[in-house]
C-alpha positions as CSV (number, residue, x, y, z in Angstrom):
1,X,-0.2,0.3,0.1
2,X,1.2,3.2,-1.0
3,X,0.9,6.1,1.2
4,X,1.6,9.6,0.9
5,X,4.4,10.9,1.9
6,X,5.1,14.9,1.0
7,X,9.0,14.8,0.1
8,X,10.7,18.6,-0.8
9,X,12.7,17.6,-3.7
10,X,16.5,18.3,-3.4
11,X,17.5,19.9,-6.7
12,X,21.2,19.1,-8.0
13,X,21.1,15.6,-6.2
14,X,19.8,12.1,-6.7
15,X,18.6,12.1,-2.8
16,X,15.4,13.9,-2.0
17,X,15.2,14.7,1.6
18,X,11.3,14.2,3.3
19,X,10.2,14.9,7.0
20,X,6.4,14.4,9.0
21,X,4.4,16.7,10.4
22,X,1.1,14.0,11.3
23,X,-0.7,13.0,8.5
24,X,-2.9,9.8,7.7
25,X,-4.7,6.2,5.4
26,X,-5.1,5.0,1.0
27,X,-3.8,7.0,-2.3
28,X,-5.6,8.7,-4.8
29,X,-9.2,7.1,-5.7
30,X,-9.0,5.9,-9.5
31,X,-11.1,4.3,-11.5
32,X,-10.5,0.8,-12.7
33,X,-9.3,1.8,-16.4
34,X,-6.6,4.5,-14.6
35,X,-3.3,2.8,-13.5
36,X,-2.0,4.0,-9.9
37,X,0.7,6.1,-12.0
38,X,-2.1,7.8,-14.6
39,X,-3.8,9.0,-11.3
40,X,-1.0,10.4,-9.8
41,X,0.0,12.5,-12.8
42,X,-3.4,14.0,-12.7
43,X,-3.2,14.8,-8.7
44,X,-0.1,17.7,-9.2
45,X,-0.2,20.8,-10.6
46,X,2.5,23.3,-12.4
47,X,3.3,26.7,-10.2
48,X,5.3,29.2,-11.4
49,X,5.8,32.6,-9.7
50,X,7.4,35.8,-11.3
51,X,10.0,37.4,-8.5
52,X,12.4,40.8,-8.1
53,X,15.0,41.4,-6.1
54,X,16.7,44.5,-6.6
55,X,17.4,45.0,-10.2
56,X,16.7,41.6,-11.5
57,X,13.7,39.0,-12.2
58,X,13.1,35.6,-11.3
59,X,11.2,33.0,-12.6
60,X,10.6,30.2,-10.1
61,X,9.1,27.1,-11.6
62,X,7.8,23.9,-8.9
63,X,4.9,21.8,-8.2
64,X,1.5,21.5,-6.5
65,X,-0.9,19.3,-5.9
66,X,-4.7,18.6,-4.2
67,X,-5.7,16.9,-0.9
68,X,-9.1,16.7,0.1
69,X,-10.1,17.4,3.9
70,X,-13.0,16.0,5.0
71,X,-15.4,18.3,7.5
72,X,-18.8,17.2,9.0
73,X,-20.1,20.7,8.3
74,X,-20.0,19.9,4.4
75,X,-22.2,16.9,5.3
76,X,-19.8,14.4,3.7
77,X,-18.1,16.7,1.1
78,X,-14.7,18.0,1.6
79,X,-12.2,20.9,1.8
80,X,-9.8,21.0,-1.1
81,X,-6.1,22.4,-0.5
82,X,-3.4,23.2,-2.8
83,X,0.0,21.8,-1.3
84,X,3.4,23.1,-2.3
85,X,7.0,23.9,-0.5
86,X,7.6,27.0,1.8
87,X,10.6,27.8,-0.7
88,X,8.1,27.7,-3.8
89,X,5.3,29.7,-2.2
90,X,7.5,32.5,-0.9
91,X,9.9,32.7,-3.9
92,X,13.2,32.2,-1.4
93,X,16.6,33.4,-3.4
94,X,19.5,31.5,-2.7
95,X,19.6,32.5,1.0
96,X,17.0,31.3,1.3
97,X,15.6,34.8,1.9
98,X,11.9,35.3,0.0
99,X,11.7,37.7,-2.8
100,X,9.4,40.4,-3.4
101,X,6.3,38.2,-5.5
102,X,4.9,40.5,-9.1
103,X,2.7,37.2,-9.6
104,X,1.6,33.4,-9.0
105,X,0.3,31.4,-11.8
106,X,-0.6,27.7,-12.4
107,X,-1.3,25.3,-14.9
108,X,-3.4,22.3,-15.0
109,X,-4.9,20.0,-17.8
110,X,-8.4,20.9,-18.8
111,X,-11.0,18.6,-20.1
112,X,-10.6,20.0,-23.4
113,X,-7.0,19.2,-24.1
114,X,-5.5,22.2,-22.9
115,X,-3.8,23.9,-20.0
116,X,-3.6,27.6,-19.8
117,X,-1.1,29.3,-17.5
118,X,-3.3,31.2,-15.0
119,X,-2.9,33.9,-13.1
120,X,-5.4,35.4,-10.8
121,X,-5.3,39.1,-9.2
122,X,-3.7,39.3,-6.1
123,X,-1.6,36.9,-3.9
124,X,-2.8,33.6,-2.4
125,X,-3.1,33.2,1.1
126,X,-0.8,30.6,2.4
127,X,-0.6,29.1,5.3
128,X,2.7,27.4,6.7
129,X,3.6,24.9,9.6
130,X,4.9,26.6,12.8
131,X,7.7,24.4,13.0
132,X,10.1,26.3,10.9
133,X,11.9,23.0,9.7
134,X,8.9,21.8,8.2
135,X,9.1,23.1,4.2
136,X,5.6,23.0,3.4
137,X,2.6,25.8,2.1
138,X,-1.1,25.4,1.6
139,X,-3.7,27.4,0.5
140,X,-8.0,26.2,-0.2
141,X,-8.1,25.9,-3.7
142,X,-10.7,23.9,-5.5
143,X,-10.6,23.5,-9.4
144,X,-13.5,23.6,-11.0
145,X,-14.2,20.0,-11.3
146,X,-16.4,20.6,-14.7
147,X,-13.4,22.3,-16.6
148,X,-10.4,20.7,-15.4
149,X,-8.9,16.8,-15.6
150,X,-7.5,16.6,-12.1
151,X,-7.5,14.0,-9.0
152,X,-7.2,14.8,-5.4
153,X,-5.4,12.8,-2.6
154,X,-7.8,11.9,0.3
155,X,-6.9,13.0,3.6
156,X,-6.8,9.3,5.0
157,X,-4.0,8.5,2.2
158,X,-1.8,10.6,4.6
159,X,0.9,8.8,6.1
160,X,0.5,8.6,9.9
161,X,2.1,5.5,11.7
162,X,5.8,6.5,11.2
163,X,6.4,2.8,12.7
164,X,5.5,1.5,10.0
165,X,8.7,3.0,7.8
166,X,11.6,1.8,7.2
167,X,14.8,2.0,4.7
168,X,14.6,-0.2,1.5
169,X,10.7,0.8,1.0
170,X,9.7,1.5,-2.5
171,X,8.5,5.6,-2.9
172,X,7.6,7.2,-6.5
173,X,6.5,10.7,-6.9
174,X,5.1,13.1,-9.5
175,X,6.3,16.4,-10.8
176,X,7.2,19.5,-13.0
177,X,9.8,18.2,-15.5
178,X,11.3,21.6,-16.4
179,X,12.7,20.2,-20.1
180,X,9.3,18.8,-21.2
181,X,6.9,20.7,-18.9
182,X,4.3,20.3,-22.6
183,X,3.3,23.0,-24.8
184,X,-0.5,22.3,-24.9
185,X,-0.9,20.1,-21.8
186,X,1.1,20.0,-18.8
187,X,3.5,16.3,-18.8
188,X,4.5,15.7,-15.4
189,X,7.3,13.1,-14.9
190,X,7.2,9.4,-12.9
191,X,10.2,9.0,-10.7
192,X,10.7,6.2,-8.5
193,X,13.5,5.1,-6.0
194,X,13.7,4.3,-2.3
195,X,13.6,5.4,1.5
196,X,17.2,5.1,1.9
197,X,18.0,6.1,5.4
198,X,15.5,7.4,8.8
199,X,18.1,9.3,10.3
200,X,17.7,8.8,14.3
201,X,18.4,12.6,14.8
202,X,17.3,15.7,13.8
203,X,19.1,17.1,10.7
204,X,19.1,20.2,8.9
205,X,16.2,20.4,6.8
206,X,15.8,22.1,2.8
207,X,14.9,25.6,5.2
208,X,18.1,25.0,7.2
209,X,16.4,24.7,10.4
210,X,16.8,21.3,12.1
211,X,14.3,18.6,11.9
212,X,12.5,15.1,11.4
213,X,13.9,14.0,7.9
214,X,13.7,11.2,5.8
215,X,16.7,10.5,3.0
216,X,15.2,8.9,-0.4
217,X,17.3,7.8,-3.1
218,X,15.8,9.1,-6.2
219,X,16.5,11.4,-9.4
220,X,14.9,14.6,-9.1
221,X,14.9,18.2,-10.9
222,X,14.5,21.6,-10.9
223,X,10.7,22.0,-10.9
224,X,10.2,18.9,-8.6
225,X,9.9,21.0,-5.2
226,X,6.3,20.7,-3.7
227,X,5.8,17.0,-5.5
228,X,4.0,14.4,-3.4
229,X,5.8,11.3,-2.6
230,X,4.2,8.2,-2.1
231,X,5.8,5.4,-0.2
232,X,4.6,1.6,-0.3
233,X,4.3,0.3,3.1
234,X,2.5,-3.0,1.7
235,X,5.4,-5.2,0.9
236,X,6.1,-3.9,-2.8
237,X,9.3,-5.0,-4.3
238,X,10.3,-4.9,-8.0
239,X,8.6,-7.3,-10.0
240,X,5.4,-7.2,-8.3
241,X,2.5,-5.3,-9.8
242,X,0.5,-4.7,-6.6
243,X,0.4,-0.9,-5.5
244,X,-1.1,-0.8,-2.0
245,X,0.2,2.8,-1.5
246,X,-0.1,5.5,0.7
247,X,1.3,9.1,0.4
248,X,3.9,10.6,2.9
249,X,2.8,14.0,2.8
250,X,5.9,15.8,1.3
251,X,7.0,17.3,-1.8
252,X,9.6,16.0,-3.3
253,X,12.6,17.7,-1.2
254,X,11.8,17.2,2.3
255,X,9.1,14.9,3.5
256,X,6.7,16.0,6.3
257,X,3.1,14.6,7.7
258,X,0.6,17.0,6.8
259,X,-2.0,15.9,9.1
260,X,-1.1,18.8,11.6
261,X,-0.1,21.5,8.7
262,X,-3.6,21.0,7.3
C-alpha cells in the first residue's frame, strides 16, 4: 500500500530529503481503467512565480498537488487544498530569503485538452507550519471539476504511522519536468526510488532548520519541489504489480507528515 509522504525535492542531487508533520490512510482514488501512476500524474499542477529582487527578475517554477480534507460541516463533502513547498510559495532566493512576488500562476490540464497559464489577481493566502523546519505551504483552492481534468489525494491517504516505515521501501512521485513541461498540456514526470535512510537524529532540512528528515534515493530535477511522494507500506518489491500505497505527504524535497499542517 502506498501512502502519501510529502517530500521536498533537493535540486541537484539524486537524493531527496523528506520530513513528517502528522498525516493519515489509501491513495488517490482512481477508476479501474486508470493506473496508479496515471492517477498520480493527475494529482499535480505546475506552479510559476514571477519574482523581483533589486534590479533582477526571476521566474521560479515548482509543483503543487491537491489534498481533500473531510469536514462534518459539509455533509459528507470536503475542503480541497493546494499543497507545495514553503520555499516555492515564498519564492526564496539562494540565501533562503523571500523575494518580492509579482504574480503566482498555475497550469492544470483541462478536459478540453488545454492547460493555459492561469494568473489570478492578488496573492494566494498561504498557510505555513509553525515549525520552521517543515518546508510546506497550503492554500485553500478547489479547481472546477467541470473544467479541469485532475484528481485529489484524500486526507486518509496521508502517512500517519511512522513505525511502519523502514529503509528500502519503494517511493514514487510525480512532478514538473523542466526539460519537457508540455506545450498544450502539462506533462508531469514519474520517478521511483527507495526510502534510503531514516536518521535517528534531527538534521538540517531544506529550510536550514533542524528537524525530522527522511532521505530518499531518487532522481530529481529543478521544478520537482512541491511534488507528492508516495511510499509503499504493503511489501511492494520490484517486479510485483500490487500497488498498496500511502502518501508520505511531502513535496519531493523534505518529507513531512501533513496532518498537523492542514
